[in-house]
N, C-alpha and C positions, 0 to 999 in steps of 0.2 A: 575584461575591461580594456577598451581601446586606449592607446597611448597617443597623446597629441604631440606631434613633432613641430616645433617652432623653428622657423628659419629666420635668422637675423642677418641681414645683408650689410656688407660694408658700404661706406659712402661711395657715391658715384665718382668723387674725386680720386679715390684710391683705385676703383675699378677701371677708370679711364687712363690711369698712368701707363705709359708704354712699359713693356716687359724689360726688366733690368737685365741687360745682356750679360753682365758679369755673373749673374746667377746661372744663366744658361751655359756660360763658359765653364763654370764649376762642374756642371753636369757632364759636359764633353770630357773634361779632364778625368772625372771619376770613371767614366766608361773606358777611357784609354788605359787607366791604371788597372782596371779589372781585366783587361786583355793582356796584362803583363808589360805594358809599355812604360819605359822610364822617361819621364817628362823633363823638358827644359822650359821652365815657365818664364816667358818674356811678355806675359800678358798684363796682369795687374801691376800698378806702380808701387809695389810694396818694398820700401828700402830694406836691403839686407845689411847685416853687420850690427854690431852692438852700439848702444848709446855710449858716448864718451864717459870714461870712468869718473871724472869729477862730478858729473851730473847724477850718476847713479849713487855716488857717495852722499851727495846732498839729500837725496830721497831717503836713503837708509837712516841718515841722522834725523830727518824730519819724522819718520815713522816711529821713532823711539820717544817722541815728545807727545804726552797726552793731549796737549792743546791742538795737535794736528788731527785728532780723531773725531772732532765735532764737525758740525756743518761749516763749510767755508763761507767766506764773504761773497755776496752776490756780485759785487763789482770786481772783486779780485783784491788780494792783499795790497795794502798801501806800498809795501816794499817792492812788490812785483810790478805794480804800475809805474813806480818811479824808475825801476830798471828798464822797463820797456821804453820810457821816455828818453832815458840816456842812450839806449841802444839805437833808437830811431835817429837821434841826432848824430851819433857816431857813424852809423852805416848809411844813412840817407840824407843827412844834413837838413832835417826838418825839425821844427819845434812843436812838440806835443805836450799839452798840459796833462800831467799824470792824474790830477784830481778830477777833471771833468771830460777829458777827451779820449779816454781809453776804457774799453770793456773787454775783460778777459773772457775766453771762450773754451768750450770743451772740444777743441779742434775747430779749424776754420769752416769745415763743412757744416757743422751745427749752426754756426753764426750766419752762414750764407742762406741756410734754410729759414732761420728765424727772421732775418731782415726782410725776406720776401713776405712772410706772414705778417710782419709788423707794419709794412707799408702798402700792402696790396689788398684791395677790396675786390669781391667778385665782379668780374667784367673789366677790371683794369688791365692795361697792357704794359708789359715790361719788354724791353729790347735785349736780346741775347744773341751774340754772334754764334754761328754754326760752322764748324764743330765746336762743342762745348763740353766741359765737365758736367756730368748729368745733373747735379744738384742746382746748377745755375738756372736751369729751366724748371726742374721739378718742384722747387720751392714755390714758384709762382703758381704752378698747376694745383698743388696741394692747397694753396690759399684761394683758389677759385678764380685766378686771373688767367689772362691769355698771354702767350709769348709770341712776339714778332721776331723771327729769326733772320739775321742778316748773314748771307753766305760769306765765308772766308775762302779766298782762292789763292793759289800759288802765284798767279799773275799779279795780285795785289799784296803780296808778301804776308798773306793771312791777316790783313787788317780790314776791319769793316769799312765799306764804302758808305760814308755818312750821307753823301748826296743821293744815294739810291733809296733812302728811307722816305716813304711818303709823308708829306707834311701832316696829314690827318693822324697818322700813327704817332709821329713825334709830339703832336699836341696832346694826345691822350696818354702818352707814356708816363709812368710813375718812376721807373728805374731803368738805367742802362748799365748792364753788367759786363765788365771786361775782365780778362784774365791774361796778363802779360808779366813775365814770360809765360807762354801759352801751353796748356795741356789740352789737346794732344799734339799740336803741330810743332811745338818748340819755337815758335815765332817770338820775336821781341818787338816792342813798340818804341819807335823813335820819339824824341821830344816833340817834334813837329806834329805828329799824330796826336799825342796827348794834349797839346795846346788846342788842336782843332776839336777834339771831343769835349774838352772842358767848355769851350765856347758854345758848342752845340747844346750841351746840357744846360748851360746858363741861359741860352736863348729860349729854350722850351721848358725851363724850370723842372728838369729831370734830375733825380738823385743818381749820381754816378757812383757805381760800386766797383772798386778796383780790387780784384783778387790777386794778391802778390805771394801766393803760396810757394812759388819757385824763385823768389827774389834773390836768394843766395846761391842757387844752383846754377852757377855761371862759369864760363871759361874764356880763355883768350883775353883776359883783362877787361872783359865786358862787365859793366855795372848798370842795372836797370834804374830808372828814374821813379822815385815816389811821385804819386799824383800830386802830393802837396808841394812839390817844387814848382808846379805850374801856377802861374798867377791866377787868382780867383777860384782855385779849386776848393779851398777850404770851405767856401760857402755852399758847395753843392756836392761834395764827394766824401766817401768813407773808403778806408783801405784796410784790407784783411791780410794778416800774416799768420804763418803756421810754423810750429816747431818740428813738424814731422820729417821733412826732407833735410832741413838745415842741420839738425842735430841728431838724426836717426832716432826720432822719438815718435814714430807713427802710432805706436800702440799706447803711448801715454795720454793721448788726446788733449792737446793744448794748443791754443792760438790766441789771437787778440784782434780787435778792430779799433781803428783810430778815426777820429773825425770831430767835427764841432759838437759842442755840448748838446744841442737840440737833437741831433741824430743819435748820439750815443745814449741819451736818456730814453729814447723810444726803444732801442734795442734792449736796454736794461729792463725796461718795463715788460717787454715780451719775455725775456729770459727769467725774470724774477717770478713770473706767473707759471713758468713751465719747469724750471730746474733749480738746483741749488748751487750752480756754479762749479768751477774747477776745483778738484780736490786740493786741500792745503799742501799735501805731500807733493803733488805734481807741481803746484805753484813754486814750492821751494826748489824743486829740481829745475824748473824753468829759470828761476833767478840765477842759479848756478850756470845754466846754459848761456844766459846773456852775458855772463862775466867770464866764461871759459876762454882760455888762450885760443886765439883763432887758428892755431895750428891743428886743432882737432877738427874744425870745420873744413880747413883746407885739405886735410887728409881724406875726408869724405869726397870732396870735389875732385881731387886728384884721381881717386879711384874711379869715379864716373868718367873723367876725361880719358883715361886709358881705355875704358870700355867703349867710349864714343869712337875712338880711332879704330878699334877692332871691328866695331859694327859697321862703320862707314866703308871700310875696306872690304868687308865681307859682302855687303850688298852691292857694291860696285862690281865686284867679281861676278856676281850673279845677274848682272844686267841692269840694275837700277843706277840712275845717275843721282848720287847723293849730294845733298846740301847739309853741311855740318852747321847745326844751330849753335849759337853762342850761349845757350841756356837750356835748362830742364834736363831730364833723364829720359827723353823720348825721341823717337824717330817716327815720322809720319810719311808713309809710302803708298804709292799707287798700287792698286790691285791689277793684275794682268786681265786683259779683256776676256769676256765670256763668263765671268763670275760675279756674284754679289760678294760683299765682304765676308758674310757669314759662310757662304759656300767655300770661298777660298781658304779662310782660316781653318775651317773644319777639315778640308782636304789636307792641308799642310800638317795639322795635328795628327790625323790618322796615318799619314805616310811617314812622318818623321818624329813625332813626339814633341815638336817645338810648338810652343803656345804663343800666338799673337792675339791681339784684341781686334775684332772686326770694327771697321770705322762706323758702322751703323749704331754702335753703342754711344756715339758722340753726336748724333743728329741725322736728320733726313738728308742733308747735303753731303754726307760723309761716307756713303755706301761704296764709293770707289777707292777707299783708302783702308789701310790697317795701321795700328800703332804698335811700336816695338818699345818695350821698357827695358833699359839696360841695368837690370837689377840682379844679374847673376855674375859670379866670379869670372875672370877672364878665360879660364880653362873651359868652363861651361859654355861661354859664348863661342869659343873656337870650335867646340864639339857641335854646337848648334849649326854652325855654318858648314861643317863637314857633313852633317846629316842632310842639310838642305841641298848641298851640291851633289851628294850621292843619289838623292831622290830625284834629281833633275828639276828642282824648283828654280825657276828663272823668270825674269821680267822680259817678256818678248811681245 
């Protein structure tokens, strides 16, 4: 008897997504480990170190409570949203209504994907600067929309040139997604730029999505500006925040988005149809995080700052001319001529065991760069530069 084989194909939206470079990077690392190579991973931006003890303690107390074991609130606990509102006022001097203007998230990445699906119909255009954190474009593609990429260049301080965007694209655009402090470039956005992009989005009736995942990862007394400090922004903008980098909580999966009620209600409608919200235990940990003595956060940032100095000096010695960013945990560096970013990063990995992320992971305009994540202890960083120097890796 013949057996009929049925082939069920995935959607074209999934098939047409670019290959996720981080998965390929994992394959490279596994191959190198199988050859006996000890890796120093400066690729993925996974924070090292423990979550501050008061936050962990709050989670342990919460898990002992039977009421924490049921389905969580879709919106987020009232106490959590109230603490977010207080924290936003304290850290960014903006007023956010905890009842209507906050939606809690299972990490900012989830929210950024959901907002694209909530506001994008097939054929719609969203504007995303390139290079970009992958979900900023992929959410639109999964929703069936198109992405117009605006190149970010060193000459323009990695800010999108708004005047270069064709008027027909601006008129069709539903969302304009920005990420400052920026992953992967480390760039920051001055108030003058934020004022200009708010005016641009108001003119064309575009939803401005500000991803502030690295808002607290700052140095040299730099403080980023919330989009809501810009006049008129509340009418056309939402702002995302994450607990991952600020509090060493990447694995806890927690974040939130702020904005006027009409926008938050739409994100809520999308999420309430797809998930049950952030675990009550995680929310209780986040409440503790928002109330923790800032010395815990400062200790994390001091750690990154010392690594930032080692990394800058190390690459300068190898021929790169470094610009120290005032924010993020990343360096964005040019690839030596004659290589694509994947070719160069694979060569460095094979020769030294040092892992970098190819720029092509962050967009088509980024194949001449690579990203360095300062997520290893100082001794590991120093060892990485010893290996690079011994292998003759230089920018020439």
